[in-house]
N, C-alpha and C positions, 0 to 999 in steps of 0.2 A: 503492500498499500503506499502511497506517495501522495502529497498535495498536487492537483492538478498544475495549478500555478506553478509549480517549481519545475515542471518537465519542459520542456522543449526539444530541440534538435540535438541536445547533448546528452548522452545517456547518463540516467540517474541510477544507483546503485540502490536496491530496496532488498528487503526480505519477505517473505507470505510463507507460512507452513512451515517455517524452520528451515526454507532452501533461499538459496542466493539468486537473485534476477536484477536484471537492468529495465529499467523505462523508458520510451523512447518515442517522440512524433517522428515517422520519417519523411513527414512535411511540414512546414511552419503551419501552423494550427491544424493538424490534421489528428485525425484520431489517434492514441495512444496503442502502442506495441509492447512487447515484454518478451524478453528472451533472457536463458540462463547467462549466468554473470561470465561464463567463459569461453572460447572460441575451441571448439573439439580438437584444432589443430594443433596446437602448440599451447594450450592450457592459456592463453593470451588473455587479461581481464577485456571484457567487453564496455567498461565504463570509460577505456580510452579509446573507443570507436568513435568513427564518424558517421554522418549520414552523405550518401553521394547517391543522387539519382533515385531519390526516395528508397533506396537501400541503405542496412547497416553494414558497413566495411571494417573489418578486422584492421586495425593499425600496423600490423606485423607484417602480413601476406597479400592484405588487400582482397580475402574472400569475403563476397557477399554475401547477405540475408533479406528476404521479402519478410512482409509481415506477417508470414503464418510460419515464418523460421526456415523455410527452402534455402539451400546455398544454391544461387544462382548464377554463380561465378568464381572461379578459382583460378587468376592469371596464370599460374605456372602451369595448366594445362593446355596453355593455347586459346585461340580463338574457336576451338572447334572442341574442347575438351567438355567432358560431361561429369559433373560432380557426382560423387559417390553417394548414395543413401544414407550412410551414417555420416557424411557430412551435415545434415540436416538437425537444425537444432529441435529439443523438444521444447516447444512453448508450454506457458500455463494454460490451462483449460480455456480460459474464460478472460477477459480481461475487461473491464465497467469502468468508465468514468461516470461518477454520480456524487450528488452533494460536494463537490469540490474536491473530490479526492478520486483517486484511480485505484481500483481495486483487482486483486489478480486471485482468480481463484484454479491453485497450482493443478489439481485432481479435480473428477467430475462431482458437481455437488448438487443437492434439490432445493438450495436457498434460492428463491426466484430471483431477489433483488439483496443487492448490497445493504448493510443498514446505514444509520446515520452516524459516524463517529466525529469525536470532539478532540481526541486526546492525539498522542505523537505518532507519527508512523513508524512501523517496526523495522527496526536497523538490521540491515545485510547480513546474516551470520559469514562465516567464512566458508568458501567453496569447500565441498568435500575432498579431503587429500588421495592422490592417485592409489590404487588397490597395491600394487607393486612396490618394488623397492626402489626409494627416490635414491639418490648419492646427493648428500649435503657437503658442507664445507668440513663437518666434523665426523664425518664418516670413519668409523674404524679403519676401514682398508686403506685409508688413504696414508695412515701412519708409514705403509711399508713400500713408499716411492720419494724418489728425490724431488725434491719443491726448490723453485727456486726463490730466495728470500731478499736478496738485492743487489744492487748492481756491484762489480768487482771493487770500482772506485768509491763507491761509497764508504768502505772500510778500508782506513787508512793505516800504515804501519804502525804497530803498535798503542793502535786505537780499538774502541770497542764500538756496539753497533746492539740496538735491542730490535727486534723484530717481532712479530705476530704470525704465529702459522698453527691451523689447526685448532684454533680457541686458545691457543697457549704462547706466552711470552719467552722467547730466547735471548741469550746473550750471544752475541760471536765477538770475538778478538782476533785479531790479527797478531801470531806471534811469531819469533824467529823460525820456528817450525812448520809454519804454516797457519790456517783459520783455525780457527777451536770455538766449538760451543758447550754452554751450560742452560739448562740440565744437560747432563749426558744424554747423548744421541748415539745412533748409528756410525754418523758421521757429518761432516761438512767439506764441500769439494767446490772449486771451480770450473768451471765449463760454458763456452760460447758466451764468456763475458760478465756470468753472474757467479755468486755463489749460492749453492745449492744444499739445502740440507734435508736429510732422512732421518725420521724418529726412530724408526725398526729396519731390521733387515729389510732391504728393498727389493721387490720383485718385477718392477718396472726396466725398460731397456731406455738409454739417453736417445733424445733426437739428434742426427749429423744435419750439419750445416756446411756442405763443400764449398760454398761461396766465401766464405771467413778466409780461407787459405788461397781463394782465386785473385790475382792480380788485377783482375779487370775489374772487379766489384770496389766500389768504393762504400760506405755506410755510415750510418749513424743510428743512436738510439734516441726513440721518443721521451720526452718525460714520462716516470710510470703513473699510470692511472689508474684510480681508486673506484672500483665498480661496486654498488652497493645491492649484491646479490650474489649468490654462490659461483661458483667456478664451472660447474656443469652447463646452466643454459645459456652464459656467457661464450663457452667454447662452442655450444651447437649455433649461436649467433656466428660466429666469426667463420664457421664452415657453410653456411647460409645463404645459396645464390638466390633465393625467392623473395628474400626481404630486401633485396639492395633498393629497387623504384620505389619501396615504400616508405623505407627508413632513410635512405641516403640520397634520393633524390637520380640514382642511377638509370641505366636503359633499363626496359624490361626484358627478360631473355627466359626460355622456356628451356632450361638446362637439363640434363641428367649425366652423373659422372658415372664413369667407368672404374669401379673399384676393386681394389687388390689386398687383401686381408693378409697382412704380414706379422710376424710375430712382436709383441708389443703394442699392433696398432694398425693401419694401413695406409696405403697410397692411393690417388684417384687422380685420375686425368678429365679433365673437361674443355673442349675444343668449340671455340664460337668465331663469329666474325663481327666487328665494330666499323662504325664510318672511319673512314682514313682521311676524312675532308671535308667541305662543304658539298658537293656533289654526293647527293643520296646511292649515285651506283657505285662509289668508290669504297672500297670495303678493306679491311684487315683481318687477317686469320688470326687468331688468338691462340693459345695454349696455357690452360692454369694447370699446374699439378700443384696437387696438396699432399703432405706428408703429415700424418699424426701420430704422436707417441701418447700412449696412458700414462697419466690422467689427464695432463692438460696440458701438451705441447704440441704446438703446431707451426708448420712451415708453409708458407704459401707461395709459388713462384708461377710469374706470370712470364710468358714466354713471346714475342713478337718473330716469328721463324723469318719471314722476311728481311728485316732488319737488322736481325741478331740481337735487338734492346730485350733485355731481360731485368725484372722488377720479382726481389725476392721480400718477404715481408714474414719474421720470427713473432709470432705472439707466446706470450711462457707466463703462465698464470700460477699464483700464489694464493692458495686459501686460507684466508687471515681468521674470519671468523664466520659463524653462521651467515651473515648479511655484509661480509667485506671480502672482496678479491681486489688483489695488487694486479697489474699486469704491465708485463715489461715487453716492450716491442722495439723490434729494432728493422730498421730499412737497408736493402743492398742494390746498387745499381749499376747495370753495366750496360755500355753501349753498342758491347759485340765485340767479336773477334777482331784484331787489328786496328780497331779505333781507339780515339782520346778517350780518354776516362772523363763520365760526366762531368757537366762542369756543377760546382756548388750549388748555384740557382736552381738546378734540376732537380738536386738531392733535397735541397730544403722545402720545394715544392713538393715533391714527392711525400717526404716525411710529413708534410701538414696536412695532406689530402689523407693519409692513413692517420694520423691522428685524430681527423675529425670524425672519421667514421667510427673510430674507436671509442670515441666521446659519445658518440649517439647510437651506438648499441651499448654501452654502459648505461645512457641514461634510461632506454629501453628497459631493461635488466630492473631498473629500479620501480618500474609499474609492476612488471610481474608479480612480485609480492609469492614466489615461489621458492619450495625449501630446498630445492636442489632438482637435478634432473632425474625426469622418470626412466628408470631402467626396462621396464616392461613395455613391449611394446604395445601391448592391447591399451593402455592407460591413455596414449594419444591417435591421434589420426593419422597417417602418413599417404603422400603419395609419392608418385614418381621421383619430383625435385625433391624429394626429401631422401635421395638414395645417402647422403653424407651423413644427415644425420641418425639416420637407422645403423649406418657402418659405426658412427661415433659411440650410439648406447649398447651394441652388440663388442666393441672395444673395451668399453667400460666395465661390461659384464664379464668378458675374461679375465680383465684385471681385479677385479672384485673376488673372484673366482681364485685366481692365483695369490693373491694377498691372503686368502681364509686357508688355502694350503702350506702358505708360509708361516702364519701364527700357529698353524697344528704342528711344525716340522719345529719349529723353535721351541 
C-alpha cells in the first residue's frame, strides 16, 4: 500500500502481505502498476528502474516489462530475440487505487473493495534471499586464497600499514627479510605490483600478466576504488558486456563469449566490430580476451588485429568487509609491434576511461544491496549473453569446493 499522491513514474518500494514490491505509473497520470521488488535476471532492485515508452526498464541490462509484468524486451537477445517465460514478473493479483491510496492484493481475495485507511503505508520488507549458497566477503572459503591488500609502493621500507581483509584488520610491515604480517597468516608476498595476503593455505592459482614484461607496453595504476558491496557481484559486473549501454553509455552489442574452462578459472574470447570512423560502413574488428582466476582476479585484453593496438586492464579485488571491496586496476597499452610506445596523453585518456567505468560499476553495486554472489544457477535467470557470468559462478563453485577439501586436509 502507498499514498496515491506519492506514486509517479519513479518506482516506490512498498510492502504487501509481507512481500516486497514497487508501485509506479507507466505513464504520467496513468493507472498504477505493481511489480516484484527485484528483476529475476540479476536480482537488481527495480526501485532503481525507469519508465521508458510505457514500460518499466531495469537499470542494469535494460529488460523491459509491461503493466502485466510480461518481459517484452531483452536487448542482449537482439531485435528478433524472444524473452523466455521465466523472465516474466509475478505481479500482484490486483492493484486498486481508492480513497487516496494504492492497494495491492498479492494473492486472490474475496474482499470486493479495499477499506478506508488513515494510517501509514506498510514498509517494504527485505526481499527473500536466494535459496542456494551466496558467496559474500566473509565466506570462510576466502581464507584459502591470496588476496591483494595494498599497492607495493604503499608499504615503505621499515614502515607499516594496516589493511582490512575478510572482516579483519591486518598489519603489514616491510622488514629487511621482506614483507611480514600480523596476526599470523599463511603468508604475505608481492605479485603484479601488489602485496598479497593468504590467511590460510591457499588453493587458488595466480593470475598471469605477460604484458608486464613486454617492452612494447606502457602502464599505469589507477587510484584504488572502494565499492560499497561484496566482491562477487562486482566481479560479475566487470565481466558483463550486456550492461555496458545502460550503465556506461557504450554501444549495444549482442555478444556471446566462447569460454574455455581452465584450472583455477577460465579464459573467454569475444570478437566483434565497432565503427572505425564517421562513416557507418567503416568498421574495425576487435578481439576481447578475458582471463579469470578465482576468487576475484581479472585480466581483460582488447586487441585490434588490423592495427596491432592492444589495451589490457587488470582488475584485482580485495574483499574488506561485508559491504566493502577495494579494487586495484592497472592499464597496459601497446601501439603494436615495431611502432613507437603510446604517448603519455593516450595512456592517461585510457586510464581515465577505465576509471570512469569502474566508478560507475562501483556506484551500481551500492544500489544492489546484495549480500554476495548467488552460486546456484537456479537463483537467477540466465540468457546467452550471460555466458561469462555463468562461467564465473561455476569457477567460484569449484574454488569453494577446493577450499573445503583444503580445510579438511589441514
